[in-house]
ROTI-588591 format. One line per 4 residues: number of its first residue (from 1); their letters; for each residue x, y, z of C-alpha. Coordinates in Angstrom, 1 decimal, m for minus. Each point is the difference from the previous one (the first is absolute). Layout:
NUM = a = X Y Z; ... .
END
This chain:
1 = xxxx = m82.8 m0.2 20.6; 2.6 m0.1 2.2; 0.8 2.4 2.9; 1.5 3.0 m0.8 .
5 = xxxx = 1.7 0.9 3.3; 3.4 0.1 0.1; 3.0 0.2 2.8; 3.0 2.5 0.2 .
9 = xxxx = 1.8 m3.4 0.5; m1.2 m1.8 m3.2; 0.9 3.6 m1.9; 3.5 0.2 1.7 .
13 = xxxx = 0.2 m3.9 m1.4; m0.5 1.1 m3.8; 2.5 3.1 0.3; 2.6 m2.6 1.5 .
17 = xxxx = m0.1 m2.5 m2.6; m0.2 2.7 m2.8; 3.2 1.8 1.7; 2.0 m3.3 0.3 .
21 = xxxx = m1.6 m1.9 m2.9; 0.1 m3.3 1.9; m2.2 m1.5 2.3; 2.9 m1.7 2.1 .
25 = xxxx = 1.8 3.6 0.6; m3.1 1.8 1.0; m1.1 m2.4 2.2; 3.1 0.5 1.9 .
29 = xxxx = m0.1 3.7 0.0; m3.1 m0.5 1.3; 0.9 m2.3 2.7; m2.7 m2.8 m1.2 .
33 = xxxx = 0.3 m3.1 m1.8; m0.3 m0.5 m3.9; m3.3 m2.1 0.4; m1.5 2.8 2.5 .
37 = xxxx = 0.7 2.7 m2.6; m1.3 m2.0 m3.1; m3.4 m0.7 1.9; 0.0 3.8 0.9 .
41 = xxxx = 0.6 1.1 m3.5; m2.7 m2.8 m1.3; m2.6 1.2 2.3; 0.7 3.9 m1.3 .
45 = xxxx = m0.4 m1.5 m3.6; m3.2 m2.0 0.6; m1.6 3.1 2.0; 0.8 2.5 m2.9 .
49 = xxxx = m0.8 m2.4 m2.8; 3.1 0.6 m1.6; 4.0 m1.1 0.0; 3.0 2.1 0.7 .
53 = xxxx = 2.9 m2.3 m0.9; 1.0 m2.5 m3.0; 1.7 m2.5 2.0; 2.4 m3.3 m1.7 .
57 = xxxx = 2.6 m1.9 2.1; 2.3 2.3 m1.0; m1.2 3.8 m0.3; m3.0 2.2 1.4 .
61 = xxxx = m1.3 3.0 m1.5; m3.0 2.7 0.3; m3.1 m0.8 m2.3; m1.3 3.6 m1.3 .
65 = xxxx = m2.3 0.1 3.3; 3.2 m0.7 2.3; 2.0 3.1 m2.0; m3.6 1.9 0.7 .
69 = xxxx = 0.1 m0.8 3.7; 3.5 1.1 0.4; m0.5 3.2 m1.5; m3.8 0.7 1.3 .
73 = xxxx = 0.1 m1.4 3.2; 4.0 m0.1 1.0; m0.1 3.9 0.8; m2.9 m0.3 2.1 .
77 = xxxx = 1.3 m2.6 2.3; 3.2 1.5 0.8; m1.9 3.2 1.0; m2.0 m2.7 1.9 .
81 = xxxx = 3.1 m1.0 1.6; 1.4 3.0 0.5; m3.2 1.2 1.9; m0.1 m2.9 2.1 .
85 = xxxx = 3.3 0.1 1.3; m0.1 3.9 0.6; m2.9 m0.8 2.1; 1.6 m2.9 1.3 .
89 = xxxx = 3.2 2.6 1.0; m2.1 2.7 1.0; 0.9 m0.8 3.9; 2.6 m3.0 0.0 .
93 = xxxx = 2.1 2.1 m2.9; 1.4 m1.5 m2.9; m0.8 m3.7 m0.7; m0.9 m2.2 m2.8 .
97 = xxxx = 2.2 m1.3 m3.0; 2.3 2.5 m2.3; 1.3 m1.6 m3.3; 3.2 1.2 m1.4 .
101 = xxxx = 1.3 m0.9 m3.2; 4.2 0.6 m0.8; 2.9 m1.2 m1.9; 1.8 m2.2 2.3 .
105 = xxxx = 3.0 2.1 0.2; m1.7 3.2 0.9; m1.6 m2.0 2.8; 3.3 m0.6 1.0 .
109 = xxxx = 1.4 3.2 m0.2; m2.6 2.8 0.6; m3.6 m1.5 0.9; 0.8 m2.7 2.9 .
113 = xxxx = 1.8 2.7 2.7; m3.6 2.2 m0.5; m2.0 m3.7 0.4; 1.7 m0.9 2.9 .
117 = xxxx = m0.4 3.3 2.0; m3.7 0.2 m1.5; m0.7 m3.7 2.1; 1.7 1.2 2.9 .
121 = xxxx = m2.4 2.8 0.6; m3.1 m1.6 m1.4; 0.2 m3.9 1.0; m3.6 0.0 m1.2 .
125 = xxxx = 1.0 0.3 m3.2; 0.8 m3.0 m2.6; 1.9 1.0 m3.0; 0.5 m2.4 m2.8 .
129 = xxxx = 3.0 1.1 m2.1; 0.0 m1.6 m3.7; 3.2 0.3 m1.5; 0.5 m0.1 m3.7 .
133 = xxxx = 1.5 0.4 m2.9; m3.0 1.1 m2.5; m1.6 3.4 0.0; m3.6 m0.5 1.6 .
137 = xxxx = m3.1 2.1 m0.2; m0.4 0.1 4.0; m3.3 1.5 m0.2; m1.0 m3.2 m2.1 .
141 = xxxx = 1.8 m2.4 1.5; m1.2 0.9 3.4; 2.7 1.8 1.7; 0.3 3.0 2.4 .
145 = xxxx = 3.5 1.5 m1.3; 2.7 m0.9 m2.4; 3.5 0.6 0.1; 2.1 0.7 m3.2 .
149 = xxxx = 2.6 2.8 m1.9; m2.1 3.0 m0.1; 0.1 m0.1 m3.6; m2.0 m3.4 m0.4 .
153 = xxxx = m3.0 1.5 2.2; m2.9 0.7 m1.8; m1.1 4.0 m0.4; m2.9 m0.6 1.7 .
157 = xxxx = 1.4 m1.1 3.5; 1.1 1.6 2.9; 3.7 m0.3 0.6; 1.9 0.3 2.8 .
161 = xxxx = 4.2 0.2 m0.2; 1.1 m3.3 1.6; 4.2 m0.2 0.6; 3.1 1.5 m1.6 .
165 = xxxx = 0.4 0.2 m4.2; 0.6 m3.2 m1.3; 2.6 m0.7 m2.4; 0.6 m3.0 m2.7 .
169 = xxxx = 3.3 m2.4 m0.2; 1.6 m1.2 m2.8; 2.0 m3.5 1.7; 1.6 m3.0 m1.2 .
173 = xxxx = 2.1 m2.7 1.7; 3.9 0.8 0.3; 0.6 m3.1 m2.2; m2.4 1.1 m2.7 .
177 = xxxx = 1.7 3.2 m0.4; 3.9 m2.0 0.2; m1.3 m1.5 m3.1; m2.1 2.6 m2.0 .
181 = xxxx = 1.3 3.4 1.0; m2.2 2.7 1.9; m1.8 2.3 m2.0; 1.2 3.9 0.4 .
185 = xxxx = m3.4 1.8 m1.6; m3.7 m1.3 m0.6; 0.3 m0.7 m3.6; 2.5 m2.7 0.9 .
189 = xxxx = m2.5 m2.0 1.9; m1.0 m1.0 m3.8; 2.9 m1.9 m0.3; m0.8 m2.2 3.1 .
193 = xxxx = m2.7 m2.4 1.0; m2.4 1.7 2.5; m3.2 m1.3 1.8; m3.2 1.6 m1.3 .
197 = xxxx = m2.9 0.6 2.0; m3.6 m0.5 m1.1; m2.3 2.7 1.7; m3.9 m1.3 1.0 .
201 = xxxx = m1.2 1.5 m3.5; 2.3 m2.3 m1.9; 2.5 2.9 m1.1; 3.9 m0.4 1.1 .
205 = xxxx = 1.0 2.3 2.5; 2.9 2.3 m1.7; 3.3 0.6 1.4; 0.2 4.0 1.4 .
209 = xxxx = 3.0 1.5 0.2; 0.6 3.9 0.4; 3.0 2.2 m0.2; 0.6 3.6 0.1 .
213 = xxxx = m3.5 0.7 m1.4; 0.7 m2.7 m2.5; m2.8 m2.9 m0.2; 0.4 m3.2 m1.0 .
217 = xxxx = m2.3 m2.7 0.0; 1.0 m3.8 m1.9; m2.2 m2.9 m0.9; 3.1 m2.4 1.1 .
221 = xxxx = 0.6 m3.1 m1.3; 0.2 m3.4 1.6; m0.6 m3.7 0.3; m2.6 0.2 2.5 .
225 = xxxx = m3.4 2.2 0.4; m1.4 m0.3 3.7; m2.9 1.5 1.9; 1.6 m0.3 3.6 .
229 = xxxx = 2.9 1.7 0.8; 1.0 m2.6 3.2; 0.4 m2.6 m2.8; 1.8 2.1 m2.2 .
233 = xxxx = 2.7 0.8 2.6; 0.5 m3.4 0.4; 0.9 m0.3 m3.6; 2.6 2.5 0.5 .
237 = xxxx = 1.3 m1.7 2.3; 0.3 m2.9 m2.0; 2.3 2.1 m2.5; m2.6 0.2 m2.7 .
241 = xxxx = m0.1 3.6 m0.4; m0.1 3.6 1.0; m2.8 1.4 2.1; m1.7 2.9 0.9 .
245 = xxxx = m1.8 0.4 3.6; m1.3 2.3 2.7; 3.2 0.9 1.6; m1.2 m1.2 3.7 .
249 = xxxx = m1.1 m3.6 m1.6; 3.9 m0.6 m0.6; 1.6 1.8 2.4; 0.9 m2.9 2.1 .
253 = xxxx = 1.6 m1.6 m2.6; 1.8 3.0 m1.5; 1.4 0.2 3.7; 0.9 m3.6 0.2 .
257 = xxxx = 2.0 m0.2 m3.2; m2.4 m2.6 m1.6; m1.3 3.3 m2.6; 2.3 2.7 m1.2 .
261 = xxxx = m1.7 3.2 m1.4; 0.8 2.0 m2.9; m1.8 3.1 m1.7; m0.3 1.3 3.4 .
265 = xxxx = 0.5 3.8 m1.3; m2.8 m0.5 m2.7; m2.9 m1.0 3.0; m1.0 2.7 2.3 .
269 = xxxx = m2.3 m0.1 2.3; m3.4 m0.1 m1.7; m4.0 0.4 1.7; m0.3 m1.2 3.7 .
273 = xxxx = m2.5 m2.8 0.7; m3.5 1.3 1.4; m2.8 m1.1 1.6; m3.3 0.5 m2.3 .
277 = xxxx = m3.3 m0.4 1.0; m3.8 0.6 m1.6; m1.9 2.9 1.4; m2.9 m1.6 2.1 .
281 = xxxx = m3.2 1.2 1.1; 0.0 m1.8 2.7; 3.6 m1.1 1.1; 0.5 m2.6 2.8 .
285 = xxxx = 1.5 1.8 3.1; 2.7 m2.7 m0.3; 1.0 1.4 m3.6; 0.0 3.5 1.8 .
289 = xxxx = 1.8 m1.1 2.3; 2.7 m1.3 m2.3; m0.2 3.0 m2.0; 0.6 2.5 2.7 .
293 = xxxx = 2.9 m1.9 1.3; 1.7 m0.2 m3.6; m0.4 3.7 m0.6; 1.9 0.3 3.6 .
297 = xx = 2.9 m1.4 m1.4; 0.1 m2.5 2.7 .
END
């Protein structure tokens, strides 16, 4: 029978591959070669006489044993990591790695100033900031913190308000409006080609409007459905149709005249962005310091 003893590095390797669904991306995260990572995983699989991943030339997915590993070992590994960070930081101050997941626009507008101030105060901490459009389970995916609109945060998370309330903006190019006219009410949008955004769960994001207590949610029509707001902005710039964006994401284009905004009276401020995190038994010193800085409104 194989020796069942395993190392923390081996456990971290499985978590990294599961998180990324890619040996190459996981190896980059861990700072090792793909060959070394494959060897580490193979050694652990041999030691435990099980297989964690189904591997093909195109994809990596968890086996049933791998899913059990993530469910059973993942939380314990996070506690061990946090405990080690706490011991390490007892005398020397916060250190280690802090992993944060955010929308790209949230990172630019509200999170980056906080991160920069944190790094000035705690230079021994390395911040791993991942920006992506999809909604993630920050606990399952190994993140310490997340940044999203308040209404998108799971109810079991602890929330800290971050920045000012956000607004949506309906925009198109001057050439588009010259050719097709400007919608005067939200329902006028049904006569215009509009870009549809698909959420991570597969649902189409409805365009939402409100004025004097009247709320309108539209399933708009258009020639293109996307799952990436950055690509949607490029399509609007090409004059294909109208787009629905967070105001901060298109403010530069509005101010420079590339985009014109319509229905502004129907897009009042909505939920602010927030920083959120899970309630942990042994949070690291770095996590506690970041939370304290965020609560102070720095």
